[in-house]
DSSP file (Angstrom, degrees, kcal/mol; ACC not computed):
  #  RESIDUE AA STRUCTURE BP1 BP2  ACC     N-H-->O    O-->H-N    N-H-->O    O-->H-N    TCO  KAPPA ALPHA  PHI   PSI    X-CA   Y-CA   Z-CA
    1    1 A M              0   0    0      0, 0.0     2,-0.1     0, 0.0    36,-0.1   0.000 360.0 360.0 360.0 124.7    7.0   22.5  -11.8
    2    2 A A        -     0   0    0     34,-0.2     2,-0.4     1,-0.1    33,-0.0  -0.459 360.0-118.5 -75.3 143.0    8.7   25.0   -9.5
    3    3 A V        -     0   0    0     -2,-0.1     2,-0.4     1,-0.0    -1,-0.1  -0.699  34.8-146.1 -79.9 128.8   12.5   24.8   -9.0
    4    4 A L        -     0   0    0     -2,-0.4     2,-0.0     1,-0.1    -1,-0.0  -0.760   7.9-121.2-104.1 142.4   13.0   24.2   -5.3
    5    5 A R     >  -     0   0    0     -2,-0.4     4,-2.2     1,-0.1     3,-0.3  -0.334  32.6-109.4 -69.5 160.5   15.9   25.4   -3.1
    6    6 A S  H  > S+     0   0    0      1,-0.2     4,-2.6     2,-0.2     5,-0.2   0.822 118.6  59.8 -65.2 -29.8   18.0   22.8   -1.3
    7    7 A E  H  > S+     0   0    0      2,-0.2     4,-1.7     1,-0.2    -1,-0.2   0.906 108.2  44.1 -62.5 -41.9   16.5   23.9    2.0
    8    8 A V  H  > S+     0   0    0     -3,-0.3     4,-2.4     2,-0.2    -2,-0.2   0.893 112.4  52.3 -70.3 -41.0   13.0   23.0    0.8
    9    9 A K  H  X S+     0   0    0     -4,-2.2     4,-2.9     1,-0.2     5,-0.2   0.917 108.8  50.2 -61.6 -42.7   14.1   19.8   -0.8
   10   10 A A  H  X S+     0   0    0     -4,-2.6     4,-2.5     1,-0.2     5,-0.2   0.904 110.0  51.1 -62.3 -40.7   15.7   18.7    2.5
   11   11 A F  H  X S+     0   0    0     -4,-1.7     4,-2.2     2,-0.2    -1,-0.2   0.924 112.6  45.9 -60.8 -45.3   12.5   19.5    4.3
   12   12 A I  H  X S+     0   0    0     -4,-2.4     4,-2.6     2,-0.2     5,-0.2   0.933 112.8  49.3 -64.3 -47.3   10.5   17.4    1.8
   13   13 A V  H  X S+     0   0    0     -4,-2.9     4,-2.0     1,-0.2    -2,-0.2   0.915 113.6  46.1 -60.9 -44.2   12.9   14.5    1.9
   14   14 A Q  H  X S+     0   0    0     -4,-2.5     4,-1.2    -5,-0.2    -1,-0.2   0.880 111.9  51.0 -68.5 -37.4   12.9   14.4    5.8
   15   15 A A  H  <>S+     0   0    0     -4,-2.2     5,-1.9    -5,-0.2     3,-0.3   0.915 111.7  47.0 -65.8 -41.7    9.2   14.7    6.0
   16   16 A L  H ><5S+     0   0    0     -4,-2.6     3,-1.5     1,-0.2    -2,-0.2   0.856 107.7  56.9 -67.3 -33.9    8.7   11.8    3.6
   17   17 A A  H 3<5S+     0   0    0     -4,-2.0    -1,-0.2     1,-0.3    -2,-0.2   0.789 100.8  58.5 -66.3 -26.5   11.3    9.8    5.5
   18   18 A C  T 3<5S-     0   0    0     -4,-1.2    -1,-0.3    -3,-0.3    -2,-0.2   0.130 124.4-104.9 -89.6  20.5    9.1   10.3    8.6
   19   19 A F  T < 5 +     0   0    0     -3,-1.5     2,-0.2     1,-0.2    -3,-0.2   0.695  66.9 154.8  66.0  24.3    6.2    8.6    6.8
   20   20 A D      < -     0   0    0     -5,-1.9    -1,-0.2     1,-0.1    -2,-0.0  -0.587  46.2-115.0 -74.2 145.2    4.2   11.8    6.2
   21   21 A T     >  -     0   0    0     -2,-0.2     4,-2.3     1,-0.1     3,-0.2  -0.419  23.5-110.5 -76.4 157.2    2.0   11.5    3.2
   22   22 A P  H  > S+     0   0    0      0, 0.0     4,-2.5     0, 0.0     5,-0.2   0.865 120.1  54.9 -55.8 -35.7    2.6   13.7    0.1
   23   23 A S  H  > S+     0   0    0      2,-0.2     4,-2.0     1,-0.2     5,-0.2   0.908 108.4  47.7 -64.3 -41.3   -0.5   15.6    0.9
   24   24 A Q  H  > S+     0   0    0     -3,-0.2     4,-2.2     2,-0.2    -1,-0.2   0.894 112.2  49.7 -65.5 -39.4    0.7   16.4    4.4
   25   25 A V  H  X S+     0   0    0     -4,-2.3     4,-2.7     2,-0.2     5,-0.2   0.901 108.0  53.3 -67.4 -40.6    4.1   17.4    3.0
   26   26 A V  H  X S+     0   0    0     -4,-2.5     4,-2.0     1,-0.2    11,-0.2   0.927 111.5  46.1 -59.0 -45.4    2.5   19.7    0.5
   27   27 A A  H  X S+     0   0    0     -4,-2.0     4,-2.1     1,-0.2    -1,-0.2   0.892 112.7  50.3 -65.2 -39.3    0.5   21.5    3.2
   28   28 A A  H  X S+     0   0    0     -4,-2.2     4,-2.7     2,-0.2     5,-0.3   0.886 109.5  50.4 -67.5 -38.5    3.6   21.7    5.4
   29   29 A V  H  X>S+     0   0    0     -4,-2.7     4,-2.6     2,-0.2     6,-1.0   0.893 109.8  51.6 -65.1 -39.5    5.7   23.2    2.6
   30   30 A K  H  X5S+     0   0    0     -4,-2.0     4,-1.0    -5,-0.2    -2,-0.2   0.923 116.2  38.9 -64.6 -43.4    3.0   25.8    2.0
   31   31 A T  H  <5S+     0   0    0     -4,-2.1    -2,-0.2     2,-0.2    -1,-0.2   0.869 122.5  42.1 -75.2 -34.9    2.8   26.9    5.6
   32   32 A E  H  <5S+     0   0    0     -4,-2.7    -3,-0.2    -5,-0.2    -2,-0.2   0.911 135.7  10.8 -78.4 -43.9    6.6   26.7    6.3
   33   33 A F  H  <5S-     0   0    0     -4,-2.6    -3,-0.2    -5,-0.3    -2,-0.2   0.557  90.9-122.4-115.6 -12.3    8.0   28.2    3.1
   34   34 A G     << +     0   0    0     -4,-1.0     2,-0.4    -5,-0.9    -4,-0.2   0.741  68.2 132.3  74.2  22.2    4.9   29.7    1.3
   35   35 A I        -     0   0    0     -6,-1.0     2,-0.6    -9,-0.1    -1,-0.3  -0.902  50.4-142.2-110.2 134.1    5.6   27.6   -1.8
   36   36 A E        +     0   0    0     -2,-0.4     2,-0.3    -3,-0.1   -34,-0.2  -0.851  28.6 166.8 -96.9 124.0    2.9   25.7   -3.5
   37   37 A I        -     0   0    0     -2,-0.6     2,-0.2   -11,-0.2    -7,-0.1  -0.859  31.7-113.6-126.8 165.4    4.0   22.3   -4.9
   38   38 A T     >  -     0   0    0     -2,-0.3     4,-1.9     1,-0.1     5,-0.1  -0.554  23.9-116.7 -95.0 163.6    2.0   19.3   -6.2
   39   39 A R  H  > S+     0   0    0      1,-0.2     4,-2.3     2,-0.2     5,-0.1   0.869 117.1  55.6 -64.5 -35.8    1.8   15.9   -4.6
   40   40 A Q  H  > S+     0   0    0      2,-0.2     4,-0.9     1,-0.2    -1,-0.2   0.897 107.2  48.5 -65.1 -40.3    3.5   14.5   -7.7
   41   41 A Q  H  4 S+     0   0    0      1,-0.2     3,-0.4     2,-0.2    -1,-0.2   0.872 110.7  52.2 -65.8 -36.3    6.4   16.8   -7.3
   42   42 A C  H >< S+     0   0    0     -4,-1.9     3,-1.8     1,-0.2    -2,-0.2   0.905 103.7  56.9 -65.1 -41.8    6.6   15.9   -3.7
   43   43 A E  H >< S+     0   0    0     -4,-2.3     3,-1.7     1,-0.3     6,-0.2   0.738  91.2  71.4 -64.3 -23.4    6.7   12.2   -4.6
   44   44 A T  T 3< S+     0   0    0     -4,-0.9    -1,-0.3    -3,-0.4    -2,-0.2   0.617  92.8  59.1 -69.1  -8.9    9.8   12.7   -6.7
   45   45 A H  T <  S+     0   0    0     -3,-1.8    -1,-0.3    -4,-0.2    -2,-0.2   0.265  86.4  87.1-100.6  10.2   11.7   13.2   -3.5
   46   46 A D    X   -     0   0    0     -3,-1.7     3,-1.7     1,-0.1     6,-0.5  -0.924  59.5-164.6-111.3 107.7   10.8    9.8   -2.1
   47   47 A P  T 3  S+     0   0    0      0, 0.0    -1,-0.1     0, 0.0    13,-0.1   0.622  86.3  65.1 -69.9 -10.0   13.4    7.1   -3.3
   48   48 A T  T 3  S+     0   0    0      3,-0.0     2,-0.2     5,-0.0     5,-0.1   0.574  94.3  74.5 -85.2  -8.5   11.0    4.3   -2.2
   49   49 A K  S X  S-     0   0    0     -3,-1.7     3,-0.7    -6,-0.2     4,-0.0  -0.645  89.7-118.1-100.6 159.9    8.5    5.4   -4.9
   50   50 A F  G >  S+     0   0    0      1,-0.2     3,-1.4    -2,-0.2     4,-0.2   0.880 114.5  56.5 -62.0 -38.7    8.7    4.9   -8.6
   51   51 A A  G 3  S+     0   0    0      1,-0.3     3,-0.4     2,-0.1    -1,-0.2   0.735 104.9  53.4 -67.8 -21.5    8.7    8.6   -9.2
   52   52 A G  G X  S+     0   0    0     -3,-0.7     3,-1.4    -6,-0.5    -1,-0.3   0.194  72.8 106.3 -99.9  16.8   11.8    9.1   -6.9
   53   53 A Q  T <  S+     0   0    0     -3,-1.4    -1,-0.2     1,-0.3    -2,-0.1   0.812  81.0  49.5 -64.8 -29.7   14.0    6.5   -8.6
   54   54 A K  T 3  S+     0   0    0     -3,-0.4    -1,-0.3    -4,-0.2     2,-0.1   0.148  80.2 134.2 -98.1  19.4   16.2    9.3  -10.2
   55   55 A L    <   -     0   0    0     -3,-1.4   -10,-0.1     1,-0.1     5,-0.1  -0.435  64.3 -97.7 -69.6 142.7   16.7   11.2   -7.0
   56   56 A G     >  -     0   0    0     -2,-0.1     4,-2.2     1,-0.1     3,-0.3  -0.157  28.1-113.7 -62.8 155.4   20.3   12.3   -6.3
   57   57 A K  H  > S+     0   0    0      1,-0.2     4,-2.7     2,-0.2     5,-0.2   0.858 114.2  54.7 -60.5 -38.9   22.5   10.3   -4.1
   58   58 A T  H  > S+     0   0    0      1,-0.2     4,-2.2     2,-0.2    -1,-0.2   0.894 110.8  45.7 -64.4 -38.0   22.8   13.0   -1.4
   59   59 A W  H  > S+     0   0    0     -3,-0.3     4,-2.5     2,-0.2    -1,-0.2   0.869 112.0  51.2 -73.1 -36.0   19.0   13.2   -1.1
   60   60 A V  H  X S+     0   0    0     -4,-2.2     4,-2.5     2,-0.2     5,-0.2   0.922 111.7  47.8 -64.6 -43.8   18.7    9.4   -1.0
   61   61 A D  H  X S+     0   0    0     -4,-2.7     4,-2.4     1,-0.2     5,-0.2   0.913 112.1  49.4 -62.5 -42.6   21.3    9.2    1.8
   62   62 A L  H  X S+     0   0    0     -4,-2.2     4,-2.6    -5,-0.2    -2,-0.2   0.912 110.6  51.5 -61.2 -42.7   19.5   12.0    3.7
   63   63 A F  H  X S+     0   0    0     -4,-2.5     4,-2.5     1,-0.2    -2,-0.2   0.947 112.8  43.5 -59.2 -50.9   16.2   10.1    3.3
   64   64 A H  H  X S+     0   0    0     -4,-2.5     4,-2.3     1,-0.2    -1,-0.2   0.866 114.2  50.3 -68.2 -35.5   17.6    6.8    4.6
   65   65 A A  H  X S+     0   0    0     -4,-2.4     4,-2.4    -5,-0.2    -1,-0.2   0.919 112.9  46.7 -65.9 -43.0   19.5    8.5    7.5
   66   66 A A  H  X S+     0   0    0     -4,-2.6     4,-2.4    -5,-0.2    -2,-0.2   0.897 112.9  49.3 -66.2 -40.0   16.3   10.4    8.5
   67   67 A R  H  X S+     0   0    0     -4,-2.5     4,-2.4    -5,-0.2    -2,-0.2   0.913 111.7  48.6 -65.9 -42.2   14.2    7.3    8.2
   68   68 A K  H  X S+     0   0    0     -4,-2.3     4,-2.1     1,-0.2    -2,-0.2   0.932 113.4  47.0 -63.0 -45.3   16.6    5.3   10.4
   69   69 A R  H  X S+     0   0    0     -4,-2.4     4,-2.1     1,-0.2    -2,-0.2   0.893 111.4  52.5 -63.2 -39.9   16.8    8.0   13.0
   70   70 A F  H  < S+     0   0    0     -4,-2.4    -2,-0.2     1,-0.2    -1,-0.2   0.909 111.8  45.1 -63.2 -43.0   13.0    8.3   13.0
   71   71 A R  H  < S+     0   0    0     -4,-2.4     3,-0.4     1,-0.2    -1,-0.2   0.856 118.0  42.9 -70.0 -35.2   12.5    4.6   13.6
   72   72 A E  H  < S+     0   0    0     -4,-2.1     2,-0.5     1,-0.2     3,-0.4   0.785 107.9  58.3 -83.0 -27.9   15.2    4.4   16.3
   73   73 A E    ><  +     0   0    0     -4,-2.1     3,-1.0     1,-0.2     4,-0.2  -0.297  56.2 129.9-103.9  50.4   14.3    7.5   18.2
   74   74 A T  G >   +     0   0    0     -2,-0.5     3,-1.2    -3,-0.4     6,-0.3   0.663  62.4  75.4 -74.1 -14.0   10.7    6.9   19.2
   75   75 A T  G 3  S+     0   0    0     -3,-0.4    -1,-0.2     1,-0.3    -2,-0.1   0.751  86.4  62.4 -69.2 -20.8   11.6    7.8   22.7
   76   76 A D  G <  S+     0   0    0     -3,-1.0    -1,-0.3     1,-0.1    -2,-0.2   0.670  88.5  79.8 -75.1 -15.9   11.6   11.4   21.7
   77   77 A I  S X  S-     0   0    0     -3,-1.2     3,-1.5    -4,-0.2     4,-0.3  -0.832  74.4-153.1 -94.1 112.4    8.0   11.2   20.8
   78   78 A P  G >  S+     0   0    0      0, 0.0     3,-2.0     0, 0.0     6,-0.3   0.867  89.9  56.7 -57.2 -41.1    6.0   11.5   24.0
   79   79 A I  G 3  S+     0   0    0      1,-0.3     6,-0.1     5,-0.1    -4,-0.1   0.676  96.4  66.1 -70.3 -13.6    2.9    9.5   22.9
   80   80 A A  G <  S+     0   0    0     -3,-1.5     2,-0.5    -6,-0.3    -1,-0.3   0.575  86.0  88.5 -78.4  -8.5    5.1    6.5   22.1
   81   81 A N  S <> S-     0   0    0     -3,-2.0     4,-1.9    -4,-0.3     5,-0.2  -0.792  72.6-146.7 -94.5 129.2    5.9    6.2   25.8
   82   82 A R  H  > S+     0   0    0     -2,-0.5     4,-2.6     1,-0.2     5,-0.2   0.885  98.0  54.2 -62.5 -41.1    3.5    4.1   27.8
   83   83 A A  H  > S+     0   0    0      1,-0.2     4,-2.3     2,-0.2    -1,-0.2   0.891 107.6  51.1 -62.6 -39.1    3.9    6.2   31.0
   84   84 A Y  H  > S+     0   0    0     -6,-0.3     4,-2.2     2,-0.2    -1,-0.2   0.927 111.5  47.2 -62.2 -45.9    2.9    9.3   29.1
   85   85 A R  H  X S+     0   0    0     -4,-1.9     4,-2.6    -7,-0.2    -2,-0.2   0.901 111.8  50.4 -64.5 -40.6   -0.2    7.6   27.6
   86   86 A L  H  X S+     0   0    0     -4,-2.6     4,-2.3     2,-0.2    -1,-0.2   0.888 109.3  50.7 -66.5 -38.3   -1.2    6.3   31.1
   87   87 A R  H  X S+     0   0    0     -4,-2.3     4,-2.4     2,-0.2    -1,-0.2   0.921 112.0  48.1 -63.5 -42.1   -0.9    9.7   32.7
   88   88 A G  H  X S+     0   0    0     -4,-2.2     4,-2.5     1,-0.2    -2,-0.2   0.917 111.6  48.9 -63.8 -43.5   -3.0   11.2   29.9
   89   89 A L  H  X S+     0   0    0     -4,-2.6     4,-2.7     1,-0.2    -1,-0.2   0.880 110.1  53.1 -63.4 -36.9   -5.6    8.5   30.3
   90   90 A G  H  X S+     0   0    0     -4,-2.3     4,-2.4     2,-0.2    -2,-0.2   0.923 109.7  47.2 -63.6 -44.3   -5.6    9.1   34.1
   91   91 A R  H  X S+     0   0    0     -4,-2.4     4,-2.2     1,-0.2    -2,-0.2   0.916 113.7  48.2 -63.5 -42.0   -6.2   12.8   33.6
   92   92 A L  H  X S+     0   0    0     -4,-2.5     4,-2.8     1,-0.2    -2,-0.2   0.909 111.0  50.5 -64.5 -41.1   -9.0   12.1   31.1
   93   93 A A  H  X S+     0   0    0     -4,-2.7     4,-2.5     2,-0.2    -2,-0.2   0.906 110.2  49.7 -64.7 -40.9  -10.6    9.6   33.4
   94   94 A E  H  X S+     0   0    0     -4,-2.4     4,-2.3     2,-0.2    -1,-0.2   0.916 113.4  46.4 -62.8 -42.2  -10.5   12.0   36.4
   95   95 A K  H  X S+     0   0    0     -4,-2.2     4,-1.5     2,-0.2    -2,-0.2   0.922 113.0  48.7 -66.8 -43.3  -12.1   14.7   34.3
   96   96 A A  H  <>S+     0   0    0     -4,-2.8     5,-2.9     1,-0.2    -2,-0.2   0.888 112.4  49.2 -63.5 -38.2  -14.8   12.3   32.9
   97   97 A E  H ><5S+     0   0    0     -4,-2.5     3,-1.3     1,-0.2    -1,-0.2   0.887 108.6  52.1 -69.0 -38.1  -15.6   11.1   36.4
   98   98 A S  H 3<5S+     0   0    0     -4,-2.3    -1,-0.2     1,-0.3    -2,-0.2   0.799 109.4  50.6 -67.9 -26.1  -15.9   14.7   37.7
   99   99 A M  T 3<5S-     0   0    0     -4,-1.5    -1,-0.3    -5,-0.2    -2,-0.2   0.413 116.1-120.4 -87.1   1.9  -18.3   15.4   34.9
  100  100 A R  T < 5 +     0   0    0     -3,-1.3     2,-1.3     1,-0.2    -3,-0.2   0.783  64.2 146.4  62.2  31.1  -20.2   12.3   35.9
  101  101 A N     >< +     0   0    0     -5,-2.9     4,-2.1     1,-0.2    -1,-0.2  -0.711  16.8 170.3 -94.3  82.7  -19.7   10.7   32.5
  102  102 A L  H  >  +     0   0    0     -2,-1.3     4,-2.4     1,-0.2    -1,-0.2   0.809  69.7  56.7 -70.0 -32.0  -19.5    7.1   33.8
  103  103 A A  H  > S+     0   0    0      2,-0.2     4,-2.0     1,-0.2    -1,-0.2   0.937 110.9  43.8 -65.6 -45.2  -19.6    5.4   30.4
  104  104 A L  H  > S+     0   0    0      2,-0.2     4,-2.5     1,-0.2    -2,-0.2   0.893 112.0  54.2 -65.3 -39.6  -16.5    7.4   29.2
  105  105 A T  H  X S+     0   0    0     -4,-2.1     4,-2.4     1,-0.2    -2,-0.2   0.919 108.4  49.0 -60.2 -43.9  -14.8    6.8   32.5
  106  106 A A  H  X S+     0   0    0     -4,-2.4     4,-2.3     1,-0.2    -1,-0.2   0.895 110.8  50.6 -63.8 -40.0  -15.3    3.0   32.2
  107  107 A Q  H  X S+     0   0    0     -4,-2.0     4,-2.5     2,-0.2    -1,-0.2   0.903 110.8  49.0 -63.7 -40.5  -13.9    3.2   28.6
  108  108 A L  H  X S+     0   0    0     -4,-2.5     4,-2.4     2,-0.2    -2,-0.2   0.885 110.2  50.8 -68.0 -38.3  -10.9    5.1   29.8
  109  109 A Y  H  X S+     0   0    0     -4,-2.4     4,-2.3     2,-0.2    -1,-0.2   0.911 111.2  49.0 -63.0 -41.7  -10.2    2.6   32.6
  110  110 A E  H  X S+     0   0    0     -4,-2.3     4,-2.3     2,-0.2    -2,-0.2   0.918 110.6  50.2 -63.8 -42.8  -10.5   -0.3   30.1
  111  111 A Q  H  X S+     0   0    0     -4,-2.5     4,-2.2     1,-0.2    -2,-0.2   0.904 110.7  49.8 -62.1 -41.4   -8.1    1.5   27.7
  112  112 A A  H  X S+     0   0    0     -4,-2.4     4,-2.0     2,-0.2    -1,-0.2   0.898 109.7  51.1 -64.3 -40.3   -5.6    2.0   30.6
  113  113 A A  H  X S+     0   0    0     -4,-2.3     4,-1.3     1,-0.2     6,-1.2   0.895 110.9  48.1 -64.7 -39.4   -5.9   -1.6   31.6
  114  114 A K  H  X S+     0   0    0     -4,-2.3     4,-0.6     1,-0.2    -1,-0.2   0.885 108.9  54.9 -66.1 -37.7   -5.2   -2.7   28.0
  115  115 A E  H  < S+     0   0    0     -4,-2.2    -2,-0.2     1,-0.2    -1,-0.2   0.876 104.0  53.9 -62.7 -38.9   -2.3   -0.3   27.9
  116  116 A V  H  < S-     0   0    0     -4,-2.0    -1,-0.2    -5,-0.1    -2,-0.2   0.842 129.3 -87.9 -67.3 -32.6   -0.7   -1.9   31.0
  117  117 A G  H  < S-     0   0    0     -4,-1.3    -2,-0.2    -5,-0.2    -3,-0.1   0.541  76.8 -29.5 123.0  93.6   -0.9   -5.2   29.2
  118  118 A D  S >< S+     0   0    0     -4,-0.6     3,-0.6     1,-0.1    -4,-0.2   0.696  83.3 132.7  54.8  25.4   -3.7   -7.8   29.1
  119  119 A A  T 3  S+     0   0    0     -6,-1.2    -5,-0.2     1,-0.2    -1,-0.1   0.699  78.8  39.0 -76.3 -17.0   -5.0   -6.8   32.5
  120  120 A Y  T 3  S+     0   0    0     -7,-0.2     2,-0.4   -10,-0.1    -1,-0.2   0.215  93.1 108.4-115.7  12.1   -8.6   -6.7   31.1
  121  121 A V    <   -     0   0    0     -3,-0.6     2,-0.7    -8,-0.1     0, 0.0  -0.767  67.4-130.2 -99.4 135.6   -8.4   -9.7   28.8
  122  122 A N        -     0   0    0     -2,-0.4     2,-0.3     2,-0.0    -2,-0.1  -0.738  34.1-166.2 -82.5 117.3  -10.3  -12.9   29.6
  123  123 A R        -     0   0    0     -2,-0.7     2,-0.4    -5,-0.1    -5,-0.0  -0.766  14.3-160.7-110.2 152.2   -7.7  -15.7   29.2
  124  124 A R        -     0   0    0     -2,-0.3    -2,-0.0     1,-0.1     0, 0.0  -0.967  17.1-141.3-124.9 145.2   -8.1  -19.4   29.0
  125  125 A L  S    S+     0   0    0     -2,-0.4    -1,-0.1     1,-0.3     0, 0.0   0.963  96.5   9.5 -70.4 -51.0   -5.3  -21.9   29.6
  126  126 A E  S >  S-     0   0    0      3,-0.1     3,-1.1     0, 0.0    -1,-0.3  -0.822  84.4-146.1-131.4  93.2   -6.2  -24.3   26.8
  127  127 A P  T 3  S-     0   0    0      0, 0.0    -3,-0.0     0, 0.0    -4,-0.0  -0.407  72.3 -21.2 -69.0 126.7   -8.9  -22.8   24.6
  128  128 A E  T 3  S+     0   0    0     -2,-0.2    -4,-0.0     1,-0.2     0, 0.0   0.785  85.8 156.3  49.7  39.4  -11.4  -25.3   23.1
  129  129 A K    <   -     0   0    0     -3,-1.1    -1,-0.2     1,-0.0     2,-0.1  -0.847  44.0-123.2 -93.5 122.6   -9.1  -28.3   23.6
  130  130 A P        -     0   0    0      0, 0.0     2,-0.3     0, 0.0    -1,-0.0  -0.406  25.0-119.5 -67.2 138.9  -11.2  -31.5   23.8
  131  131 A L        -     0   0    0      1,-0.1     3,-0.0    -2,-0.1     6,-0.0  -0.585  25.4-162.9 -80.2 138.5  -10.6  -33.5   27.0
  132  132 A G        +     0   0    0     -2,-0.3    -1,-0.1     1,-0.1     2,-0.0   0.928  56.1  20.8 -86.7 -85.9   -9.3  -37.0   26.5
  133  133 A S  S  > S-     0   0    0      1,-0.1     4,-1.5     4,-0.0     5,-0.1  -0.235  77.8-105.8 -87.5 173.0   -9.6  -39.4   29.4
  134  134 A H  H  > S+     0   0    0      1,-0.2     4,-1.7     2,-0.2     5,-0.1   0.833 119.8  58.1 -65.2 -33.1  -11.9  -39.4   32.4
  135  135 A A  H  > S+     0   0    0      1,-0.2     4,-1.7     2,-0.2    -1,-0.2   0.881 103.5  52.5 -65.6 -38.9   -8.9  -38.4   34.6
  136  136 A D  H  > S+     0   0    0      1,-0.2     4,-2.0     2,-0.2    -1,-0.2   0.894 107.9  51.7 -62.4 -39.5   -8.4  -35.2   32.5
  137  137 A Q  H  X S+     0   0    0     -4,-1.5     4,-1.9     1,-0.2    -1,-0.2   0.870 107.0  52.5 -67.3 -35.6  -12.1  -34.3   33.0
  138  138 A Q  H  < S+     0   0    0     -4,-1.7    -1,-0.2     1,-0.2    -2,-0.2   0.864 112.7  44.9 -68.0 -34.8  -11.8  -34.7   36.8
  139  139 A H  H  < S+     0   0    0     -4,-1.7    -2,-0.2     1,-0.2    -1,-0.2   0.807 111.5  53.3 -76.7 -29.1   -8.8  -32.3   36.8
  140  140 A A  H  < S+     0   0    0     -4,-2.0     2,-0.6     1,-0.2    -2,-0.2   0.872 110.7  46.2 -75.0 -36.5  -10.4  -29.8   34.5
  141  141 A V  S  < S-     0   0    0     -4,-1.9     2,-0.5    -5,-0.1    -1,-0.2  -0.921  72.4-167.3-112.5 113.4  -13.6  -29.5   36.5
  142  142 A A        -     0   0    0     -2,-0.6     2,-0.5    -3,-0.1    -3,-0.1  -0.862   7.8-152.0-101.2 128.6  -13.2  -29.0   40.2
  143  143 A E        -     0   0    0     -2,-0.5     2,-0.5    -5,-0.1    -2,-0.0  -0.866   8.7-162.2-101.7 129.6  -16.2  -29.3   42.4
  144  144 A Y        -     0   0    0     -2,-0.5     2,-0.5     2,-0.0    -2,-0.0  -0.935   4.8-170.2-113.3 128.2  -16.3  -27.4   45.6
  145  145 A T        -     0   0    0     -2,-0.5     2,-0.6     2,-0.0    -2,-0.0  -0.969  15.7-141.0-116.1 133.3  -18.6  -28.3   48.4
  146  146 A L        -     0   0    0     -2,-0.5    -2,-0.0     3,-0.0     3,-0.0  -0.813   9.2-147.9 -96.3 125.9  -19.0  -25.9   51.3
  147  147 A E        -     0   0    0     -2,-0.6     2,-0.2     1,-0.0    -2,-0.0  -0.758  27.8-110.7 -88.0 134.3  -19.3  -27.5   54.7
  148  148 A P        -     0   0    0      0, 0.0     2,-0.4     0, 0.0    -1,-0.0  -0.461  29.9-126.7 -66.2 134.3  -21.4  -25.4   57.1
  149  149 A D        -     0   0    0     -2,-0.2     3,-0.4     1,-0.1    -3,-0.0  -0.697   9.5-150.0 -84.4 129.9  -19.3  -24.0   59.9
  150  150 A E  S    S+     0   0    0     -2,-0.4    -1,-0.1     1,-0.2     0, 0.0   0.780  93.6  53.1 -72.1 -26.1  -20.7  -24.8   63.3
  151  151 A N  S    S+     0   0    0      2,-0.1    -1,-0.2     1,-0.1    -2,-0.0   0.692  99.0  69.2 -84.0 -18.4  -19.4  -21.7   64.9
  152  152 A V  S    S-     0   0    0     -3,-0.4    -3,-0.1     3,-0.0     2,-0.1  -0.882  82.2-131.3-105.5 123.3  -20.9  -19.2   62.4
  153  153 A P        -     0   0    0      0, 0.0     2,-0.2     0, 0.0    -2,-0.1  -0.420  32.4 -99.9 -70.9 148.6  -24.7  -18.9   62.5
  154  154 A A        -     0   0    0     -2,-0.1     0, 0.0     1,-0.1     0, 0.0  -0.461  36.9-122.6 -69.1 135.5  -26.5  -19.1   59.1
  155  155 A A        -     0   0    0     -2,-0.2     2,-0.1     1,-0.1    -1,-0.1  -0.610  25.6-117.6 -80.3 136.3  -27.4  -15.7   57.7
  156  156 A P        -     0   0    0      0, 0.0     2,-0.3     0, 0.0    -1,-0.1  -0.471  28.2-116.5 -71.8 144.6  -31.1  -15.3   57.0
  157  157 A Y              0   0    0     -2,-0.1     0, 0.0     1,-0.1     0, 0.0  -0.625 360.0 360.0 -80.8 137.5  -31.9  -14.6   53.3
  158  158 A L              0   0    0     -2,-0.3    -1,-0.1     0, 0.0     0, 0.0   0.443 360.0 360.0 -93.8 360.0  -33.5  -11.3   52.6
């Protein structure tokens, strides 16, 4: 097990606090610092895991501070913002429509409607509630009869 500088340890602790997996952190350490570590060594820097129970107090404090900041500051992450996602979906839908990919365009429109909030969901007021009295049944089913208008001529059926 390689001895890590405090700079590398801080990087690992903060990455784990941001819910990165040990495999992702290992790859990030390799690209960032050029150091190869194991997943098991990485897990020793996570105080929420059994392997990280003996982690020093400064690293535990750093972990919890980074995790708290990560959870609270989702506004800094563009994709966490609804307007950002809707703009992206709009651009994708325009591109799909210009490519005449109507199936993808319809899927993107549906996704955008879901993003806005239940705009595409079929709702029922009282799902599968048995009707009690005859009066309830009359209110539940409304019958509409259309009276022919004398001023409008009837349209011929084609």
